[in-house]
N, C-alpha and C positions, 0 to 999 in steps of 0.2 A: 615667246617673241621670235619673230622670224626675220630673215634677211631677205630684202627685196630691193628692187630699184625704186628710187623715190617716185612718188606720184606728185606731179606738179599741178598747181591750180592756175586757171586762167587769170591773168592779171587784168582786172577791170579798169576803166579810166579812173575811178575813184581810188582804187588801191594803188595804181601807178602814181597818182598825184601824192598820195600819202608817202610812198617810198621815195619819191623825188624830193619831197619836203624834208624827210628825215636825212637824206644824203646831203642836201644843201645846208641844213642846220649843223651837220657834223663834219663838214669839209675842213680839211687841215688837221684832223684828229691824229694824235700820236698812236703808234702801234702799242697794243697791250696783249694780254694773254688771251688764249682761245677759250678759256673757261673761267668760272667764278673762283675756283681754287684747285690746287694740285693735291690729289689724294695720295699718290704714290709716284716715286721716280727711282729708276736705277739706270744703268748704262744702256739698256735696250728699249725701255718703254717709259712713258710719262702718262699718268692717268689723271684726267681732269674731270671736274664736275661743273655743269652749267645749269643754272636755274634762272628762268626769266618769267616774270609775271607778265600778263597782257600789257602791251605797250612798252615794255622794257627791251633793251638791246645789250649785246655784249660789247666789249671793247672792239675797236677796229683791230683785226688780227690777220696774220698771214700764216697759211698752212705750209710751213717749211718742210714737213714730213708727211707721209701718208697717215691717215687716221681711220679708225672705225668709230662711228657714233652709235651708241646704244641708247636709243630714245625710248623712254618709258611713259612719258605723258606729254600732253599738248594736243592741239588740233591743227594749227598752222604756224609755220615759221618761215620768215623771209631771209634770203641772203641778199644783202645790199652791198654792191661793190662800189668803190670810189669812181668818180667821173673819170673817163678815159681808160678804164680797165678793159681787158679783152671780153669780159663777161658782164652782162647787165643783171638786172634783178631776176630773182626766181623766188617762187613761193611753193614750199612743200607742204602737202597734206599729210598729217600724221595719222596712220591707221589706228583704229582701236586696238589695244593690246601692245602698241609700240612697234618699233622697227629697229633693225640694225643696218646701217648704211656705210659703205666705204667712200672715203673722200680722198681723192688724189692730192698730192702736194702741188703748191704753186699759186693758189688763189688767195686774194686779199679781200676781206669782207667784214661786215658786221652781221651777226645773227640778230634778227629783230622779230620779236613775238608779235605778230599781227593777228593772232587768234584771240579767242575768248577764254582759253584755259591756260593754266600754269604750264610752262614748258620745262621739261627736265631731261637731261641726257648725261651720260658718262662718255667722255671722249678718250679713246686709246690712241696715243701718239706713238708711232713706231719710229724710234730714234735712229735706227740703223737703215732707214730707207732714204 
């Protein structure tokens, strides 16, 4: 598995409509965890696991710290930010063999599996950042 900058997919009008519909349907959601479950935690790091089947989404979550995402399966995943957020939608293409991506702190979003494959990642949250 390699570390590289994410490759983004062009958002077609159909995909944009799907992402806008998702955001509208989930408006007002409460913040939850960044992953499906916590695998390990100490005073320096919290390690999460996230699994999303096609069409599934994570909780709305905020990246309060820096993270490294170790992505080992999937084909496409969207980041959907709430209305009025500084960043809009983005859709990342998952390379064959996976990827490791750094995520800076500060963004609030849902991870939404818009692909055709099961998405799986391990998130490493750096608590001292």
